[in-house]
C-alpha positions as CSV (number, residue, x, y, z in Angstrom):
1,M,-11.8,59.9,24.2
2,K,-9.8,56.7,23.4
3,K,-9.1,58.1,19.9
4,I,-7.8,61.4,21.2
5,F,-5.5,59.5,23.6
6,L,-4.1,57.3,20.8
7,L,-3.5,60.4,18.7
8,V,-1.6,62.1,21.5
9,I,0.5,58.9,21.9
10,A,1.2,58.8,18.1
11,L,2.3,62.4,18.1
12,F,4.6,61.8,21.0
13,I,6.2,58.8,19.3
14,F,6.7,60.2,15.9
15,V,7.4,63.9,16.7
16,P,9.5,63.9,19.8
17,F,10.9,67.4,19.2
18,S,9.2,70.5,18.0
19,F,12.2,71.8,16.1
20,A,11.3,75.4,16.7
21,E,13.8,78.0,15.4
22,E,16.8,78.1,17.7
23,K,18.9,81.3,18.0
24,F,22.7,81.2,18.1
25,L,25.5,83.7,18.1
26,V,27.9,83.4,15.2
27,S,31.6,84.3,14.5
28,H,34.1,83.9,11.7
29,E,36.2,80.8,11.4
30,K,39.1,82.4,9.6
31,E,41.6,79.6,9.0
32,F,39.4,77.6,6.5
33,G,36.6,80.1,6.0
34,G,33.4,79.3,7.7
35,V,30.7,80.4,10.2
36,I,31.0,79.2,13.8
37,I,27.6,78.5,15.2
38,H,28.1,79.0,19.0
39,C,26.6,75.8,20.2
40,A,28.6,72.8,21.4
41,I,28.1,69.7,19.2
42,N,26.5,67.6,21.9
43,D,24.2,70.5,22.9
44,F,23.1,71.0,19.3
45,N,22.3,67.3,18.9
46,S,20.4,67.3,22.2
47,L,17.9,69.6,20.5
48,G,16.9,66.6,18.4
49,Y,19.0,67.2,15.3
50,E,20.8,64.2,13.8
51,Y,23.5,63.7,11.2
52,G,21.8,63.4,7.9
53,D,19.1,66.0,8.6
54,S,18.4,69.0,6.3
55,L,18.4,72.4,8.0
56,N,17.5,76.0,7.3
57,F,19.4,79.1,8.4
58,N,17.9,82.6,8.8
59,F,20.6,85.2,9.6
60,S,20.0,88.5,11.3
61,N,21.4,90.4,8.3
62,G,18.6,89.0,6.1
63,Q,20.5,86.2,4.5
64,K,18.8,82.8,4.3
65,L,20.0,79.3,3.5
66,E,17.7,76.3,3.0
67,D,18.2,72.6,2.7
68,I,21.7,72.4,4.2
69,P,22.9,68.9,5.1
70,Y,24.1,68.3,8.7
71,Y,27.1,65.9,8.8
72,N,29.9,64.8,11.1
73,G,32.4,65.1,8.3
74,Y,33.0,66.8,5.0
75,Y,30.5,64.7,3.1
76,S,28.8,67.3,0.9
77,E,29.8,67.6,-2.7
78,I,32.9,69.8,-3.3
79,G,31.8,73.5,-3.4
80,S,28.5,72.8,-1.5
81,L,27.4,73.9,1.9
82,L,27.1,71.8,5.0
83,L,26.7,72.1,8.7
84,L,29.7,70.3,10.2
85,A,30.1,68.6,13.5
86,Y,33.8,67.6,13.0
87,P,35.2,65.1,15.5
88,D,37.2,66.8,18.3
89,G,35.6,70.1,17.2
90,K,34.0,72.4,19.8
91,N,31.1,74.0,18.0
92,V,29.0,73.2,14.9
93,L,30.4,75.0,11.9
94,L,28.7,76.1,8.7
95,K,31.1,75.5,5.8
96,K,31.4,75.4,2.0
97,N,33.3,72.2,1.3
98,L,36.5,73.2,-0.4
99,G,34.9,76.5,-1.5
100,S,34.8,80.2,-0.7
101,D,34.6,81.7,2.7
102,I,30.9,81.5,3.5
103,W,31.2,84.2,6.2
104,E,32.3,86.7,3.6
105,D,29.8,85.3,1.0
106,L,27.0,86.1,3.5
107,S,28.4,89.5,4.4
108,L,28.2,88.7,8.1
109,N,29.7,90.6,11.1
110,E,30.4,89.7,14.7
111,N,27.1,91.3,15.9
112,D,25.0,88.9,13.8
113,F,23.1,85.8,14.9
114,V,21.3,83.0,13.2
115,L,18.0,81.1,13.6
116,V,18.3,77.4,12.8
117,S,15.4,75.1,12.1
118,L,14.7,71.7,10.6
119,N,14.0,71.5,6.9
120,S,13.6,67.8,6.5
121,K,14.3,64.9,8.9
122,G,16.9,62.4,7.6
123,K,17.0,63.7,4.0
124,Y,20.8,63.0,3.8
125,K,20.9,60.0,6.1
126,D,22.1,57.6,3.3
127,I,25.1,59.8,2.5
128,Q,25.9,60.2,6.2
129,E,25.9,56.5,6.7
130,V,28.1,55.7,3.7
131,R,30.6,58.5,4.4
132,N,30.6,58.3,8.2
133,I,34.2,57.2,8.9
134,Q,36.1,58.0,12.1
135,Y,39.5,57.2,13.3
136,S,41.1,56.7,16.7
137,N,44.0,58.8,18.1
138,D,45.1,56.0,20.3
139,R,48.4,54.5,19.0
140,S,47.5,51.0,20.5
141,K,44.7,50.7,17.9
142,Y,47.2,50.6,15.0
143,S,49.6,47.9,13.9
144,S,52.6,50.2,13.4
145,D,53.9,53.7,13.9
146,E,53.8,54.1,10.1
147,E,50.2,53.3,9.9
148,F,49.3,55.5,12.9
149,S,51.3,58.4,11.4
150,N,50.1,57.8,7.8
151,F,53.8,57.8,6.9
152,R,55.2,56.3,3.8
153,A,57.6,56.8,0.9
154,V,56.0,57.6,-2.5
155,N,58.0,55.3,-4.7
156,I,56.0,55.4,-8.0
157,G,56.7,56.6,-11.5
158,K,60.2,58.1,-11.9
159,L,60.4,59.6,-8.4
160,K,63.8,59.0,-6.8
161,K,63.6,56.0,-4.5
162,N,62.9,56.8,-0.9
163,F,63.2,60.5,-1.6
164,L,59.7,61.8,-1.3
165,Y,57.7,60.9,1.9
166,R,54.2,61.9,3.1
167,S,52.6,61.8,6.5
168,A,50.6,63.5,9.2
169,S,52.0,66.5,10.9
170,P,55.4,66.2,12.7
171,C,54.7,69.3,14.8
172,D,50.9,69.7,15.4
173,I,50.0,67.6,18.4
174,T,46.2,67.9,17.9
175,F,45.8,64.2,17.0
176,N,48.7,62.8,19.1
177,R,50.8,61.8,16.1
178,A,53.5,64.4,15.9
179,D,56.1,62.7,18.1
180,Y,55.7,59.5,16.2
181,V,56.1,61.3,12.8
182,D,59.2,63.0,14.2
183,G,60.9,59.6,15.0
184,L,60.0,58.3,11.5
185,I,61.4,61.3,9.6
186,K,64.6,61.1,11.6
187,N,65.0,57.4,10.7
188,A,64.2,58.2,7.1
189,G,66.9,60.9,7.0
190,I,64.5,63.6,5.9
191,K,66.4,66.8,5.1
192,C,63.6,69.2,4.2
193,I,59.8,69.4,5.0
194,L,57.1,70.9,2.8
195,D,54.5,71.8,5.5
196,L,51.3,72.6,3.6
197,A,49.2,73.4,6.7
198,D,51.2,75.8,8.9
199,N,52.7,79.3,9.0
200,E,55.3,80.9,11.3
201,E,52.7,81.9,13.9
202,K,51.3,78.3,14.2
203,I,54.7,76.7,14.4
204,K,55.8,79.0,17.3
205,K,52.6,78.1,19.1
206,F,53.3,74.3,18.7
207,I,56.9,74.7,19.9
208,S,55.9,76.7,22.9
209,K,53.6,74.0,24.3
210,S,54.8,72.0,27.2
211,D,54.0,68.6,25.5
212,F,55.8,69.5,22.2
213,A,58.1,66.5,21.6
214,S,59.5,66.7,18.1
215,P,63.2,67.6,18.4
216,Y,64.1,66.4,14.9
217,F,61.5,68.7,13.3
218,L,62.7,71.5,15.5
219,D,66.2,71.1,14.3
220,L,65.1,71.2,10.7
221,Y,62.9,74.3,11.4
222,E,65.7,76.2,13.2
223,N,68.0,75.5,10.3
224,K,65.5,76.8,7.8
225,N,64.7,73.4,6.2
226,V,61.0,73.6,6.8
227,I,59.0,75.3,4.0
228,L,55.8,76.7,5.4
229,C,52.9,77.1,2.9
230,G,49.9,77.9,5.2
231,M,47.4,76.5,2.7
232,S,43.8,75.8,3.1
233,A,42.3,72.6,1.7
234,N,40.6,74.4,-1.2
235,F,42.6,73.2,-4.2
236,Y,40.3,75.1,-6.5
237,S,41.4,78.5,-5.3
238,E,44.0,80.7,-6.8
239,T,45.6,81.3,-3.4
240,F,46.1,77.5,-3.1
241,R,47.9,77.4,-6.4
242,K,50.1,80.4,-5.7
243,K,51.2,78.9,-2.3
244,L,51.8,75.5,-3.9
245,I,54.0,76.9,-6.6
246,S,56.0,78.9,-4.1
247,G,56.4,75.8,-2.0
248,L,57.5,73.5,-4.9
249,N,60.0,76.1,-6.1
250,A,61.4,76.3,-2.6
251,M,61.8,72.5,-2.6
252,S,64.0,72.8,-5.6
253,A,66.5,74.9,-3.6
254,H,66.8,72.3,-0.8
255,E,68.3,68.8,-0.5
256,G,66.1,65.7,-0.1
257,P,64.8,63.4,1.0
258,F,61.7,65.4,1.5
259,L,58.6,65.1,3.6
260,I,55.2,66.5,2.5
261,N,52.6,66.9,5.3
262,C,49.5,68.8,6.3
263,L,47.6,67.9,9.5
264,E,46.4,64.4,8.6
265,G,48.5,63.9,5.5
266,K,45.5,62.9,3.3
267,D,43.7,66.0,1.8
268,R,46.2,68.8,1.0
269,T,49.0,66.3,1.0
270,G,46.9,63.9,-1.1
271,F,46.3,66.6,-3.8
272,V,50.0,67.6,-3.9
273,C,51.2,64.0,-4.1
274,I,48.7,63.2,-6.9
275,L,50.2,66.2,-8.8
276,I,53.8,65.2,-8.2
277,S,53.1,61.6,-9.0
278,M,51.5,62.5,-12.3
279,L,54.5,64.7,-13.1
280,A,56.7,61.7,-12.4
281,G,54.9,59.5,-14.9
282,A,53.1,57.2,-12.5
283,S,50.1,55.4,-13.8
284,Y,46.5,56.2,-12.8
285,E,46.4,52.9,-10.8
286,E,49.7,53.7,-8.9
287,I,48.5,57.2,-8.0
288,L,45.1,55.9,-6.9
289,N,46.6,53.1,-4.8
290,D,49.0,55.5,-3.0
291,Y,46.1,57.9,-2.3
292,M,43.9,55.2,-0.8
293,I,46.6,54.0,1.6
294,S,45.7,57.0,3.8
295,F,42.1,55.6,4.1
296,A,43.4,52.1,4.9
297,N,45.8,53.6,7.5
298,Y,43.2,55.8,9.3
299,Y,40.0,53.9,8.8
300,G,40.9,50.4,7.6
301,I,39.0,51.0,4.4
302,T,40.1,49.0,1.4
303,S,38.3,47.6,-1.7
304,E,38.1,44.3,0.2
305,S,37.0,45.5,3.6
306,D,34.3,47.9,2.5
307,N,34.0,48.2,-1.3
308,K,31.1,50.7,-1.1
309,K,32.9,53.2,1.0
310,Y,36.1,52.6,-0.9
311,N,34.5,53.5,-4.2
312,T,32.6,56.4,-2.6
313,I,35.9,57.9,-1.5
314,I,37.3,57.6,-5.0
315,T,34.2,59.2,-6.5
316,Q,33.9,62.1,-4.1
317,L,37.5,62.8,-3.1
318,F,40.1,61.4,-5.4
319,T,38.4,61.9,-8.8
320,P,37.7,65.7,-8.2
321,M,41.4,66.2,-7.4
322,I,42.7,64.5,-10.5
323,K,40.1,66.2,-12.7
324,E,41.1,69.6,-11.3
325,I,44.7,69.0,-12.4
326,I,43.6,67.7,-15.9
327,Q,41.1,70.6,-16.4
328,D,39.1,68.8,-19.0
329,E,35.9,66.9,-18.2
330,N,36.1,65.0,-21.5
331,V,39.5,63.4,-20.6
332,D,39.6,59.9,-19.2
333,A,42.3,60.1,-16.5
334,K,42.9,56.3,-16.7
335,N,44.2,56.6,-20.2
336,A,45.5,60.2,-20.3
337,D,49.0,61.5,-20.7
338,L,49.2,62.5,-17.0
339,V,52.7,64.0,-17.2
340,S,51.5,66.5,-19.8
341,Y,48.5,67.5,-17.8
342,A,50.6,67.9,-14.6
343,E,53.0,70.1,-16.5
344,K,50.2,72.2,-17.9
345,F,48.7,72.6,-14.5
346,L,51.9,73.8,-12.9
347,I,52.6,76.3,-15.8
348,A,49.0,77.6,-15.6
349,S,49.4,78.0,-11.8
350,G,52.5,80.3,-12.2
351,M,55.5,78.0,-12.5
352,N,57.7,79.0,-15.5
353,E,59.6,76.5,-17.7
354,A,62.9,76.9,-15.9
355,E,61.3,76.4,-12.5
356,L,59.5,73.3,-13.8
357,N,62.7,71.8,-15.1
358,N,64.5,72.6,-11.8
359,F,61.7,70.9,-9.8
360,K,61.7,67.8,-12.1
361,S,65.5,67.6,-11.7
362,C,65.1,67.7,-8.0
363,I,62.6,64.9,-7.6
364,L,63.0,62.6,-10.6
365,E,65.6,59.9,-11.4
């Protein structure tokens, strides 16, 4: 009897949840291409799931996915699946990190549902712990408006001095930064914005909100000095390239100084600034340092403060971007002719020689 009692206690301690299949409705997350699992993040976690677990998905249309990591950020390898509980998000989201639209890949429709179950407890816990970085939307937690807004001039290579800036969004109030960015771009004398994230519909929604407080942005927008690209973060896609070339060509027809932004100013903006900096003849070290300022601004991560996370970000985020521009796995980016590779990438993406020369004349000394 005593042995049976101890066995029951052991099972209670080590298997606190049964992890039976849970049924959820699904819908299409269209902006970035994913599957919304209709369960609030806190409710999902209350079922016993933890970040770093491996999960299985059994959809009502017969599609099955196994061994999918569950993270609170985009920590899977680029092009790989993950279940995402993004900070400030409402529901958990099945996504392919910088990849195709998984909703379409799985041929789902709005009448489908999914059964979710545990595959392996804590299988990806190490990756979750290394990549788990969150930032605050409270201005008082930052040392300056520039740091809070992830705002800075990109003064490397042969770029015209104080002519190309980057930042978080000056119009999207989601993370409470837009009005701060608005003041900074006014002080910098920005004359044109390349907005990588938004389209006309989104801008009109931002402006209509009662707490919209970006008058300088609004003036630029109303005078047709905001170039709207409406790009996803998937820099591997043909659509990304087409929208990028259209945006860069439009820049050539405007006067600077310019601002490049997306929502946070680190992913889409990071890729575009890497490309432009390469074109401007900046060194690998200069480009890397500028890229990593975003992670110092948002998360306080530097090579000195957390070398492990610093190098993980380089490996998983920065390196794939620069490799995508170079398009040759055998090339060492640290010693490559980066100007040449940037030019080849732009031409291959649809920019002709005349457009390339116009863009270079626009931004270079």
